[in-house]
N, C-alpha and C positions, 0 to 999 in steps of 0.2 A: 305663555311661559317663555322665559329667556332660554335660548339654546346654550348649554354649557360650552359648546365648541366656540361660540361667538365671544366668550370671555377670554379665550386664549389669544395672546399676542400673535399676529400673523407669523412672525419669524419663529416663535416658539412652536407654533402648530406645524410649520414647515419642517422644523427640526425633528419634532415627534414623528411626523410622517416619514421622514428620511430614515430615522432609526427603526421604525416599524418595517419599512421596505427592506432595509439592510438585514434585519433579523430573518425575514422570510427568504431573502436571496441566499443568505448563508445556510439556512436550514435546508433549502432545496439542493445546494451544492453538496452538503454533507450527506444527504439522503441518496443523491445520485451516486456519489462515491461508494456508499454502503452497498447499493444494489449492483454496482459494477464489479466490486472486488469480493463480494461475499463468498463466491464459489472458490476463490483462490486459496483461502486459508481454512475455511470451515471443514474441509475434508481431513485436515490434519488431526482434528479432534477424534476422528474415528479410525486413525491409522492402525492401532492394534487390532480392531475388529476386522478391518479390511485385510490385514496380514493373515489373520486366522481364516477368513473367507477364501482367500486365494492360496492359502497354504504356502506362504513365502516368508522370508526373514525380514527383519526390520529395515535393513539397508535397501533391499529390492523394492519393498512396498513404499518406503520413503522416497525413493527415486521416481517411482511410477506416479505417486501422488503429486510430487513437485515437478513432474514433467511439464506442467502448465507453465512454469517459469521459462522453459525453453521456447514454448510457443509465444510467450509474451515478449521475449527478447527479439525473436524474429519479427513478430507483429509490430513491435514498437519501432524497429529500424525501418521496416517497410512503410509504416505510416509516416515516419519522419521524412522519407523520400517522396512519397506520393500524397501526403496529407494536405498539401497546399491546394490540391485539386478537389478536395472533398468538402462538401457542405457540412459544417460542424453539427448542426442539429440532426440532419438526416443520418449522418455518419454514426453519431453516438447511438441514436435510436435503432438503426439497422443492426449495428454490432451487437447490442444487447438482445435484440430479438433473435439473431442468429445464435447467440450464446446458449439460448434455451435448447437448441437441438442436441449438441453433444452432452449437455447436462442431463437431458432426459434419457439419452441412450446409455449413459453410465449406469442407469438403474438395471440394465440387463447385459452389461459387458461380460462376455463368457470367460475371458482369461486376462492375465495381467498385461499382455501386449496390447490388447484392444483397449483396456482401461487406460494405459499410458498414452495411446494414440488419441483417445478422446480428450484426455487432459491437455494434450498439446493443442488440439482444436479449440478447447475452451480458452487457452492462453492467447491464441491468435485473436479471438473475438474480444476478449477483455482488453488486450493491449490497444486495439484500434479505438475502442471506446475511451480508454484511459488517456491516450495521447491526444485525441481530438478534444476531450474535455479540458485538459490542461492547456491546449492551444487556445481554446475559447477564452479561458480565464486570462491568459497572458495577453491576448489581443484586445480584450474588451474591458479590462480593469485598469484603473489608473495605477501609477507606480506605488502610491500609498496603499490603495485598496488591494493590490495584488498579493502582498504578504499575508494579509488576513484571509483572502479567498483561498490561497494555496493551503494555508493552515487548516481551514475548514474542510477542504477536500481530504487532507490527510486525517482529519478527525473522523470523517466518514469511514476511512480505511480502518481506523482504530475500532470504531463501532462494529465494522464487519468482522474483525478479528474476535471481538468479544461475543457479540450476539450470534454471529454466524456459527462459531464453534459450539456455543451453547445450544442453538437450535439443532445443529447437526447431531450432537451427542444425544439430545433428547429424542429426536425423530428416529435415529437408528436404534436406540435402546428400546423404545416403545412400539415402533411400527416396522422396523427392519431397514436394511440398507437401501432397498429399492425406493421406498417411500421418501427417504431422505433426499435422493436426487430429484424425484418428481416435484417435491415442494420447492426446491431451489430453482428448478426450471420455471416454475410459476413466478418466482421472485425476479428472474431475469426479464420476463415479459413485463412485469410491473416497472422495472427500471427503464425499459424501452418507452413505455407510455409517459413516464415522468420526464424523460429527456425531450420527447416530442412536444409536450405541453408546457414545459417550463423554460426551455431555451428559446431565445429569439430566433426567428426564421433566417435573418440575414447573418450568415457565418463566413462570408467571403473574407479572405486574408487581405489586410491592407495592401495598397498598391506597392509600397516600398518593399514589402516582403516578397511579392510575386516576381519582382525584378531579379531576384537572386535565384540562380539554378539550384535545385536541391543538393546535388553533389558538391557544388561550390560552397553552399551554406554549411554543409557538414565539415568540409575542410577548414572553413573559417572558424567554426566552433573548436575544432581540434587544435588549431594554432594558438588558441588562447590558454595560457597555463592554468588560470583559475578554473576555467570550464573543464579542462582535462582532469584537474584534481577532483572536481565535483563528480565527474563520471566514475573515476576510480573509487571515490567515497561511496557512491551509490552501489557499486559492486560489493564492496566490503560490508555495507550496512545490511543488505538482504542476505548475504552469506551468513553473517552472525545471527540474524533473526531466524532464518529458516533452520539453521543448524541447531539453535536452541529449542525452538518451539515445536520442531518435528520430533526430535528424539527424547526430549524430556517426558513425552507421553509414555514411552516404554519404561523409563525410570520410575514414573509415578504408578504405573500398573504393576511393576515388579515388587518383590519383597525388598525392604521391610515396609514400604508405604502401602502398596497393594490396593490402589483405588479401584472401585467399580467403574464401568464405562460411563454411567450417568454422573457419578461424582467427578470424573475426569472433565466433563463438560463444565461443571461449576468452577473448576480451577481457573478458567479463563476470565473470571471476574477480576483477575489480576490486571486486566487491561482497563478497568474502570477509572483508576486515577489518570490514565493517559487521555481519557475523554475530557478531563478538566484542564490538564496541562498543555496538550497539543494546540488548542485554539489560541493559547497565549504566545505561540512561537513568533508570530509577526511582531507583536509589541516588544518581546525580548530582543529580537534582532534589531529593531529600531534603536533600542537603548544601548545594547552591548556590541552590536556588530555581529556579522555572521560567524567569524572565527571563534570569538569567545563563547557565543551562545552554543555553537556546535560542540566545542570541547567540553563545556559544562555538561551537556546532555550525555556525551560519551562517558564522562566521569561517573555520572549517576548509574549508567548501565554497567560500568566496570565494577562498581561497589557490589552490585547484585550477583556477579558471577560466582564468587567463592561460596555464596549461600546455596547454590545449586548442588553442592557436594554433600550437604547435610543428609542425615538418615531420617529426619523427622519432616513432616509435611509443612509445618509453619515456616521454618526458615527458607525452605524451597519456594514457597509462595511469595515470601518477602523478596527473595532474589528475582523471581519472575516479574514481580510488580516493578522493581527498579529497572530491570532490563527492558520491559515493555515501554515504560514511560520515557526512558532515555533514548531508545532507538526510534520511537515514533517522533519525538521532539527533534531528533537529529534529521530524520527523513523530511519533516516539514521544513526545517531550516535549509537543507540542501536543495529540495525541490523549488522552494521560493527563490533561492539564490540563482538557480539556472534560469528560471523564468524572467528574473529581473536583469540579468547580466548578459544575456545573449545579444550580441551587437546587431544581429539580423536574424529574421525567421525564428522567433522563440518556439514555434511549434516543432521545428526539426531539432532544436536544442533539447526540448523536453523528450522527444522521441529517442534521441541518442542517449540521454541520461537514463531513461527507462530501459533501453536495450541493455545497457551496462548493469543497471540495477537488477533486472531479472536474470541476467546471466549469472550474477553473483548468487542468486537464490538457488539456481540449479547446481552450481558448484558447491554451495554450502550443503545442499542435500546429499550430494555424492561424497564429498570429502569427510564431512562430520559423520555421516552414516557409516562409512568404512572404518573410520577411527573408532567409533563407538562399538561397532560389531566385533572388531579384532583386538582392540586395546582397552575398551571400557569407557565409562563416562568421564572420569577425571581427565584423561588425555583429550577427550573431545572438548571439554570445557576449556582446556588450555589452548586448543586451536582457535576457539571462538574469542578468547581473550587476546590472542595475537592479532586476530583480524581487526578488533576494535582499536588496538594500539596503532596499527598501520593507518586506520582511518583518521585517528587523532593527529598523526604525523602529517598526513596529506592536508589536513585542515589549515596548516600554516600557509597554504597558497590561496586561501579563500579571501582575497582582498575584495572589498565591496565598495567600489568608488561611487556607486549610485545611491548608497544608503542615505546620505545627507540630503539628496534631492528627492527622496521618496516621500 
């Protein structure tokens, strides 16, 4: 019997094989991002339950939960300085294996200070894995493939926000807070195994990158106006995101909406549309350019902000959907821009971007939390709107001279 594969034209078969390989590469990139970042945002879904457990207010618990972003800012900067010495595959795998330790210890944290310290430790491990993974993509993908690869990594981030929060809410509601952290520790170990078996062993930085001293590379990045703007944009993006999705939990739990804890987990299906739109970021940037694509994404997020002030669930969900889709698309756009436009050592450029990005997350948790607790939800939303407007203004500096060569 004739083998059907023999009827395929060789070039067509090669193209099909390439498409199949690209699909699995992108799927593994997204899954690795999911397992790297799932701890970061999942805990936000149980913020009200944690506040009740530790008998503290919304701002104090929000700051403790988001203390992981402080660890990530430090870890990202440290990895940017020393990452050129680290084997990419071993570094990502070891970071995720170590991440399981503080995650497991969170199950028995006796007080808020211990809880916050363990969240900082989580952030350090997550940042190392995150920066090394982005360095790997920047160094091993062609200019054309890089935008799609970065978009898939951010898509895994989107999935971690959606399914991580849903899992966290369900686990805490049915099995308690301790079981929640135990399951997530097992997921960290699964991520370590995936990194070890899916990344290629050779992760050495190309020679032209190793010739640039780490501090000199950071200074070079900071001298470039477009990269400086992207670092500021990263700060503002996570400021707005953390500020929105941390404290909207308390709004949804309170009257008049008054959602139950499990129902609060289902709210995060608002991230589902972003799973479809975020992978398109690379193509949209190729067509429109970074600046226009970024501003369009922020406009979508801005449309959603007034809806958060409604007293009914449906408009609030619509607003969260728009904010999630817009900010994730903006993050994919900015992350890809940094990886493509760093003139030397893209790994340290990604680390500097992420240090700024996660510093913004901690600032958002602190500032929006204080505004919410002392002035209420509408002023908190006004602060978030101002942050997005500043990010849109900075986008005017995102020239992308390499786009036509991508």
